[in-house]
C-alpha positions, 0 to 999 in steps of 0.5 A: 431684470434678466431678459432672456432675447435672442432668436428662437431656437426652432424654425418659424412655421410656414404654410406649406414645405417649399415645392422641390425645384432644382437649384441654380445659380444666380452669380453668387445667389443660389436659387431653388432648392432648399436655397432661401427665396431671394428677392429681385429688383430693376433699375430705372436708369439708362444702362449706359449711364454706369455710374447712374446705373451702379449708384442705383444697384448700390441703393438696392443692395442696401435696402436689402435686394439679392439680385438686379436685372438692367435693361439692355435695349441698345448697344450703349447699354450692352457696351456698359455691361462689363462695368457694371457686372463688374462692379456691382455688389449683387448678381446682375442680369442682363434683360434682352428683348428683340435682338439676339446679339444682346444675349451673346453680349451680356454673357460675354459681359460677364452678367450672372444671367440673362433673361430672355423673352421668347415672344419678342425676340426675332427668331428665338427657337433657331438660336437656343443652341447657340445661346446654350452653348455660350451660357454653359461655357461661361457659367451664365444662367438664364430666365426663360421669361414669357410674358403675357403682353408678348406672347408668341402670336401663334399661341395667342391664334391658338388660345385667342387671349394669354390664358394660364395654359398658353403661358405655359405652353410657351414656357415648357416649349422653350425649356424643352428646347434648352434641354434638348441641348443639355442646358438646365441652368435656368428658370422661368417665369409666367408673369400676368397683369390679373393675379388670378391668371398668374397664379393658375399658370404657376400652379400648372407650370410646377406641375409640369417640372421641377424648374425653379420658378420667378414669380412676378405679377407684370405691370402691377400698377402704382405702389398701393395697386401693385403692392396689393396684387403681388402680396396677394398673388405671391401669397397665394403661390408661396404659401402652397410652396411654389416660388424661388426668387420674387420680383415686386413690379411697381410704377414706383422707385425700385427700393419700394419694390424691395421693401414690398418683396422682404415684407411679403416674404417676412409675413410668410416667414420665408425670410427672418424678421427684422423690425416689426411694428405692430399697432391696432387700427384705433377706434373709438376705444383709443385713448392715445393718438395711435396714428401719431405714436406708430409713425414716430416709433416707426421712423425713430427705429427706422434701418434697425435690423435685430428681429424685434416686435414692437406693439404700439397699441391704443386701448386697455382692451386688446392692448395688454395682450398684444404687448405681453406678445411682442418683444417690446410693446406699450398699452396706452390709456388715460394719457399714460403707456405701460411698457412691456418688455417680453411680456413684463411691465417695466415702467409706466410713462406719460404718453408724452415719454412713450416714443422716447421710451420705446426708442431707448428700450429698442436699443438696449435690447438690440445691444443686448442681442450681441453683435447684431445690433445697428449702429448708432442710435435712431433719433426721433421727434416727438411734438 
Protein backbone atom coordinates (compact mmCIF):
# COMPACT_ATOMS: atom_id res chain seq x y z
CA UNK A 1 0.00 0.00 0.00
CA UNK A 2 1.34 3.45 -0.90
CA UNK A 3 0.93 5.99 1.89
CA UNK A 4 1.71 9.66 1.41
CA UNK A 5 4.03 10.79 4.18
CA UNK A 6 6.09 13.86 4.96
CA UNK A 7 5.58 17.38 6.27
CA UNK A 8 2.52 19.36 5.16
CA UNK A 9 3.16 22.01 2.51
CA UNK A 10 1.47 24.87 4.34
CA UNK A 11 2.90 26.05 7.68
CA UNK A 12 0.79 25.01 10.66
CA UNK A 13 -1.57 27.66 12.05
CA UNK A 14 -0.62 29.80 15.05
CA UNK A 15 -2.88 31.74 17.37
CA UNK A 16 -1.50 35.17 16.41
CA UNK A 17 1.36 36.57 14.33
CA UNK A 18 4.64 37.19 16.15
CA UNK A 19 5.21 40.65 17.57
CA UNK A 20 7.67 42.59 15.43
CA UNK A 21 10.78 42.81 17.59
CA UNK A 22 14.26 43.75 16.48
CA UNK A 23 16.72 40.93 16.04
CA UNK A 24 19.95 40.37 17.92
CA UNK A 25 22.55 37.61 17.87
CA UNK A 26 23.38 35.39 20.80
CA UNK A 27 26.40 33.77 19.24
CA UNK A 28 25.13 31.75 16.29
CA UNK A 29 21.50 31.93 17.46
CA UNK A 30 19.33 34.79 16.23
CA UNK A 31 16.81 36.08 18.77
CA UNK A 32 13.89 38.28 17.80
CA UNK A 33 12.60 39.39 14.43
CA UNK A 34 11.52 36.41 12.36
CA UNK A 35 13.90 33.98 14.09
CA UNK A 36 12.28 30.92 15.70
CA UNK A 37 11.57 31.14 19.43
CA UNK A 38 14.63 29.61 21.08
CA UNK A 39 14.81 27.48 24.23
CA UNK A 40 17.29 28.22 27.00
CA UNK A 41 18.35 26.55 30.22
CA UNK A 42 20.98 27.05 32.90
CA UNK A 43 23.62 24.69 34.23
CA UNK A 44 23.47 23.56 37.84
CA UNK A 45 27.14 22.63 38.10
CA UNK A 46 29.86 24.78 39.60
CA UNK A 47 31.05 26.75 36.59
CA UNK A 48 34.59 26.48 37.90
CA UNK A 49 34.32 22.71 37.31
CA UNK A 50 34.88 22.95 33.58
CA UNK A 51 34.46 19.27 32.75
CA UNK A 52 31.23 18.87 34.71
CA UNK A 53 29.80 22.04 33.21
CA UNK A 54 30.69 21.02 29.66
CA UNK A 55 29.19 17.58 30.28
CA UNK A 56 25.92 19.13 31.38
CA UNK A 57 25.96 21.51 28.42
CA UNK A 58 26.40 18.50 26.13
CA UNK A 59 23.36 16.85 27.72
CA UNK A 60 21.33 20.03 27.26
CA UNK A 61 22.46 20.32 23.64
CA UNK A 62 21.38 16.73 22.98
CA UNK A 63 17.96 17.51 24.50
CA UNK A 64 17.45 20.39 22.04
CA UNK A 65 18.59 23.37 24.09
CA UNK A 66 19.55 26.36 21.89
CA UNK A 67 21.31 28.62 24.41
CA UNK A 68 22.79 27.87 27.84
CA UNK A 69 23.48 30.15 30.79
CA UNK A 70 26.20 29.57 33.38
CA UNK A 71 26.56 31.27 36.74
CA UNK A 72 29.60 33.41 37.43
CA UNK A 73 29.62 34.45 41.09
CA UNK A 74 33.39 34.10 41.71
CA UNK A 75 36.80 34.64 40.14
CA UNK A 76 37.26 30.87 39.77
CA UNK A 77 34.07 30.80 37.69
CA UNK A 78 35.22 33.73 35.60
CA UNK A 79 38.53 31.96 34.97
CA UNK A 80 36.64 28.94 33.62
CA UNK A 81 34.57 30.91 31.12
CA UNK A 82 37.08 30.99 28.20
CA UNK A 83 37.32 27.19 28.03
CA UNK A 84 33.57 26.71 28.43
CA UNK A 85 32.67 29.33 25.83
CA UNK A 86 35.15 27.84 23.37
CA UNK A 87 34.16 24.20 23.77
CA UNK A 88 30.38 24.50 24.15
CA UNK A 89 28.40 23.50 21.06
CA UNK A 90 25.72 26.08 21.83
CA UNK A 91 26.07 29.78 22.76
CA UNK A 92 27.02 30.44 26.38
CA UNK A 93 25.58 33.31 28.42
CA UNK A 94 27.40 34.35 31.58
CA UNK A 95 25.04 35.15 34.45
CA UNK A 96 26.37 38.11 36.44
CA UNK A 97 25.22 39.49 39.77
CA UNK A 98 26.77 41.86 42.30
CA UNK A 99 30.25 42.23 40.77
CA UNK A 100 30.46 44.34 37.58
CA UNK A 101 34.03 43.21 36.97
CA UNK A 102 32.73 39.79 35.94
CA UNK A 103 30.72 41.39 33.13
CA UNK A 104 33.97 42.48 31.50
CA UNK A 105 35.59 39.11 32.28
CA UNK A 106 32.75 37.31 30.50
CA UNK A 107 33.04 39.57 27.46
CA UNK A 108 36.80 39.01 27.34
CA UNK A 109 36.23 35.25 27.70
CA UNK A 110 34.28 35.13 24.46
CA UNK A 111 30.85 34.42 25.91
CA UNK A 112 28.07 34.88 23.38
CA UNK A 113 26.12 37.10 25.78
CA UNK A 114 26.03 38.39 29.33
CA UNK A 115 22.99 38.52 31.58
CA UNK A 116 23.09 41.51 33.93
CA UNK A 117 20.73 42.12 36.83
CA UNK A 118 20.53 45.90 37.30
CA UNK A 119 18.85 45.55 40.70
CA UNK A 120 21.80 43.91 42.45
CA UNK A 121 24.95 45.01 40.60
CA UNK A 122 26.65 47.76 42.55
CA UNK A 123 26.54 51.14 40.83
CA UNK A 124 25.33 49.44 37.67
CA UNK A 125 24.04 52.58 35.97
CA UNK A 126 27.48 54.15 36.26
CA UNK A 127 29.00 51.16 34.43
CA UNK A 128 26.60 51.07 31.48
CA UNK A 129 28.79 53.21 29.22
CA UNK A 130 31.81 50.95 29.78
CA UNK A 131 29.76 47.77 29.41
CA UNK A 132 28.14 49.03 26.21
CA UNK A 133 31.52 49.84 24.67
CA UNK A 134 33.14 46.56 25.66
CA UNK A 135 30.16 44.49 24.50
CA UNK A 136 29.84 46.44 21.27
CA UNK A 137 33.53 46.07 20.44
CA UNK A 138 33.39 42.31 21.09
CA UNK A 139 30.04 41.66 19.39
CA UNK A 140 28.59 40.38 22.65
CA UNK A 141 24.88 40.82 23.28
CA UNK A 142 23.33 41.61 26.66
CA UNK A 143 20.25 40.48 28.54
CA UNK A 144 18.81 43.06 30.87
CA UNK A 145 17.33 40.72 33.44
CA UNK A 146 14.91 42.44 35.80
CA UNK A 147 13.73 40.15 38.58
CA UNK A 148 11.02 40.64 41.18
CA UNK A 149 13.28 39.27 43.89
CA UNK A 150 16.06 41.78 43.29
CA UNK A 151 14.28 44.92 42.15
CA UNK A 152 15.99 48.25 42.68
CA UNK A 153 15.17 49.59 46.17
CA UNK A 154 14.06 52.92 44.75
CA UNK A 155 11.36 51.22 42.73
CA UNK A 156 10.27 49.06 45.65
CA UNK A 157 9.82 52.24 47.69
CA UNK A 158 7.89 53.89 44.87
CA UNK A 159 5.49 51.01 44.13
CA UNK A 160 5.47 49.19 47.47
CA UNK A 161 6.24 45.84 45.86
CA UNK A 162 7.32 44.28 42.58
CA UNK A 163 4.29 45.23 40.49
CA UNK A 164 4.19 44.84 36.69
CA UNK A 165 4.65 48.58 36.40
CA UNK A 166 7.71 48.53 38.67
CA UNK A 167 9.35 45.73 36.67
CA UNK A 168 8.70 47.52 33.40
CA UNK A 169 9.95 50.88 34.68
CA UNK A 170 13.22 49.26 35.72
CA UNK A 171 13.64 47.52 32.37
CA UNK A 172 12.79 50.56 30.26
CA UNK A 173 15.15 52.75 32.27
CA UNK A 174 18.08 50.40 31.82
CA UNK A 175 17.27 49.94 28.13
CA UNK A 176 17.33 53.70 27.66
CA UNK A 177 20.79 53.93 29.25
CA UNK A 178 22.23 51.37 26.84
CA UNK A 179 20.56 53.04 23.89
CA UNK A 180 21.89 56.44 24.94
CA UNK A 181 25.36 54.97 24.47
CA UNK A 182 24.47 53.58 21.04
CA UNK A 183 24.14 49.95 22.17
CA UNK A 184 21.05 48.11 20.91
CA UNK A 185 22.11 44.46 20.94
CA UNK A 186 20.15 43.49 24.03
CA UNK A 187 17.04 41.61 25.02
CA UNK A 188 14.97 42.10 28.15
CA UNK A 189 13.30 39.90 30.74
CA UNK A 190 10.92 40.98 33.52
CA UNK A 191 10.47 37.87 35.66
CA UNK A 192 8.11 37.25 38.54
CA UNK A 193 7.08 34.07 40.35
CA UNK A 194 3.39 34.90 39.89
CA UNK A 195 2.33 34.10 36.32
CA UNK A 196 -0.40 36.76 36.36
CA UNK A 197 2.02 39.52 37.37
CA UNK A 198 4.64 38.21 34.95
CA UNK A 199 2.21 38.13 32.01
CA UNK A 200 1.01 41.66 32.66
CA UNK A 201 4.59 42.93 32.92
CA UNK A 202 5.52 41.46 29.54
CA UNK A 203 2.35 42.81 27.95
CA UNK A 204 3.19 46.31 29.19
CA UNK A 205 6.82 45.96 28.14
CA UNK A 206 5.85 44.80 24.63
CA UNK A 207 3.90 48.03 24.19
CA UNK A 208 6.88 50.20 25.11
CA UNK A 209 9.44 49.18 22.51
CA UNK A 210 10.62 46.66 19.94
CA UNK A 211 13.17 44.93 22.16
CA UNK A 212 13.39 41.14 21.86
CA UNK A 213 11.91 39.57 24.99
CA UNK A 214 13.14 36.63 27.04
CA UNK A 215 10.20 34.95 28.80
CA UNK A 216 10.47 33.35 32.20
CA UNK A 217 8.50 32.68 35.38
CA UNK A 218 11.19 32.97 38.02
CA UNK A 219 11.39 30.42 40.82
CA UNK A 220 8.49 28.56 39.21
CA UNK A 221 8.92 25.65 41.64
CA UNK A 222 9.13 21.84 41.48
CA UNK A 223 8.67 20.09 38.14
CA UNK A 224 4.88 19.70 38.18
CA UNK A 225 4.04 23.12 39.59
CA UNK A 226 6.70 24.89 37.55
CA UNK A 227 5.59 23.22 34.34
CA UNK A 228 1.99 24.34 34.89
CA UNK A 229 2.92 27.91 35.79
CA UNK A 230 5.30 28.24 32.86
CA UNK A 231 2.90 26.66 30.37
CA UNK A 232 0.07 28.97 31.46
CA UNK A 233 2.21 32.11 31.31
CA UNK A 234 4.10 31.27 28.13
CA UNK A 235 0.98 30.02 26.39
CA UNK A 236 -0.82 33.28 27.10
CA UNK A 237 2.07 35.46 25.90
CA UNK A 238 3.26 33.38 22.97
CA UNK A 239 -0.35 33.02 21.89
CA UNK A 240 -0.40 36.80 21.52
CA UNK A 241 2.87 36.70 19.59
CA UNK A 242 4.91 38.03 22.55
CA UNK A 243 8.23 36.32 23.29
CA UNK A 244 11.41 35.57 21.37
CA UNK A 245 13.27 33.15 23.65
CA UNK A 246 12.14 31.18 26.71
CA UNK A 247 13.54 29.53 29.80
CA UNK A 248 11.40 27.23 31.94
CA UNK A 249 12.69 27.51 35.53
CA UNK A 250 12.19 24.25 37.39
CA UNK A 251 13.52 22.74 40.59
CA UNK A 252 14.53 19.75 38.48
CA UNK A 253 17.42 18.67 36.25
CA UNK A 254 17.92 21.30 33.52
CA UNK A 255 17.23 18.81 30.73
CA UNK A 256 13.65 18.68 32.05
CA UNK A 257 13.40 22.44 31.55
CA UNK A 258 14.35 22.01 27.91
CA UNK A 259 11.83 19.20 27.36
CA UNK A 260 9.03 21.32 28.80
CA UNK A 261 10.07 24.38 26.81
CA UNK A 262 10.18 22.47 23.55
CA UNK A 263 6.82 20.87 24.23
CA UNK A 264 5.24 24.27 24.91
CA UNK A 265 6.55 25.61 21.60
CA UNK A 266 5.46 22.50 19.71
CA UNK A 267 1.98 22.70 21.23
CA UNK A 268 1.64 26.27 19.90
CA UNK A 269 3.04 25.33 16.47
CA UNK A 270 6.04 27.57 17.12
CA UNK A 271 8.48 24.71 16.68
CA UNK A 272 8.16 21.76 14.28
CA UNK A 273 6.49 18.86 15.99
CA UNK A 274 8.45 15.66 16.41
CA UNK A 275 7.02 12.63 18.15
CA UNK A 276 3.64 13.30 19.75
CA UNK A 277 1.70 10.67 21.66
CA UNK A 278 -2.06 11.24 21.70
CA UNK A 279 -3.68 8.98 24.27
CA UNK A 280 -7.09 8.92 25.92
CA UNK A 281 -7.32 9.49 29.70
CA UNK A 282 -9.11 6.14 30.09
CA UNK A 283 -12.60 5.80 31.51
CA UNK A 284 -15.24 3.19 32.20
CA UNK A 285 -15.56 2.56 28.44
CA UNK A 286 -11.92 1.48 28.05
CA UNK A 287 -11.53 -2.19 27.26
CA UNK A 288 -7.72 -2.30 27.41
CA UNK A 289 -5.08 -0.97 29.80
CA UNK A 290 -4.58 2.45 28.16
CA UNK A 291 -2.10 3.68 30.77
CA UNK A 292 0.30 0.81 30.20
CA UNK A 293 -0.06 0.94 26.42
CA UNK A 294 0.66 4.67 26.30
CA UNK A 295 3.66 4.37 28.62
CA UNK A 296 5.15 1.47 26.65
CA UNK A 297 4.67 3.18 23.29
CA UNK A 298 6.21 6.41 24.64
CA UNK A 299 9.21 4.50 26.02
CA UNK A 300 9.59 2.48 22.85
CA UNK A 301 9.67 5.53 20.60
CA UNK A 302 11.84 7.69 22.84
CA UNK A 303 14.41 9.56 20.78
CA UNK A 304 12.47 9.46 17.53
CA UNK A 305 13.12 12.72 15.69
CA UNK A 306 10.65 12.52 12.81
CA UNK A 307 7.36 14.47 12.99
CA UNK A 308 5.01 11.66 13.93
CA UNK A 309 1.69 11.73 15.76
CA UNK A 310 0.77 8.40 17.37
CA UNK A 311 -2.70 7.87 18.85
CA UNK A 312 -3.20 5.24 21.56
CA UNK A 313 -6.93 4.93 22.17
CA UNK A 314 -8.78 2.57 24.48
CA UNK A 315 -12.37 2.23 23.23
CA UNK A 316 -14.63 2.35 20.19
CA UNK A 317 -16.25 5.72 20.98
CA UNK A 318 -13.51 8.21 20.08
CA UNK A 319 -10.78 5.72 19.29
CA UNK A 320 -11.32 5.14 15.55
CA UNK A 321 -11.75 8.85 14.84
CA UNK A 322 -8.62 9.87 16.73
CA UNK A 323 -6.61 7.01 15.25
CA UNK A 324 -7.63 8.03 11.74
CA UNK A 325 -6.52 11.63 12.34
CA UNK A 326 -3.05 10.58 13.52
CA UNK A 327 -0.14 9.43 11.36
CA UNK A 328 -0.24 6.15 13.23
CA UNK A 329 -2.77 4.92 15.73
CA UNK A 330 -4.58 2.12 17.46
CA UNK A 331 -8.24 1.87 18.39
CA UNK A 332 -8.55 -0.85 21.00
CA UNK A 333 -11.42 -2.97 22.25
CA UNK A 334 -12.37 -6.54 23.15
CA UNK A 335 -8.75 -7.53 23.64
CA UNK A 336 -7.54 -6.44 20.22
CA UNK A 337 -6.52 -3.31 18.39
CA UNK A 338 -7.08 -1.92 14.91
CA UNK A 339 -3.85 -0.34 13.63
CA UNK A 340 -4.35 2.78 11.49
CA UNK A 341 -1.75 4.39 9.22
CA UNK A 342 -2.79 7.79 7.89
CA UNK A 343 -6.47 7.07 8.26
CA UNK A 344 -6.54 3.52 6.91
CA UNK A 345 -6.77 0.27 8.86
CA UNK A 346 -3.71 -1.78 7.95
CA UNK A 347 -4.15 -4.68 10.37
CA UNK A 348 -5.90 -5.94 13.48
CA UNK A 349 -3.77 -7.48 16.22
CA UNK A 350 -4.34 -8.96 19.70
CA UNK A 351 -3.78 -6.64 22.67
CA UNK A 352 -0.47 -8.35 23.48
CA UNK A 353 0.89 -7.33 20.05
CA UNK A 354 -0.33 -3.72 19.95
CA UNK A 355 2.83 -2.07 21.27
CA UNK A 356 5.32 -3.99 19.17
CA UNK A 357 3.16 -3.49 16.07
CA UNK A 358 3.00 0.26 16.64
CA UNK A 359 6.79 0.34 17.08
CA UNK A 360 7.30 -1.60 13.84
CA UNK A 361 4.93 0.66 11.91
CA UNK A 362 6.53 3.79 13.37
CA UNK A 363 9.96 2.65 12.26
CA UNK A 364 8.64 1.82 8.79
CA UNK A 365 7.07 5.28 8.51
CA UNK A 366 10.30 6.88 9.74
CA UNK A 367 12.24 5.05 7.04
CA UNK A 368 9.84 6.24 4.36
CA UNK A 369 10.22 9.80 5.60
CA UNK A 370 13.87 9.66 4.59
CA UNK A 371 16.97 11.15 6.08
CA UNK A 372 15.27 12.31 9.29
CA UNK A 373 14.71 8.73 10.39
CA UNK A 374 16.38 7.91 13.72
CA UNK A 375 19.37 5.61 13.93
CA UNK A 376 18.69 2.16 15.31
CA UNK A 377 15.40 0.58 16.24
CA UNK A 378 13.69 1.53 19.49
CA UNK A 379 13.25 -1.38 21.87
CA UNK A 380 10.18 -1.94 24.01
CA UNK A 381 9.43 -4.51 26.65
CA UNK A 382 5.87 -5.79 26.56
CA UNK A 383 4.69 -7.64 29.64
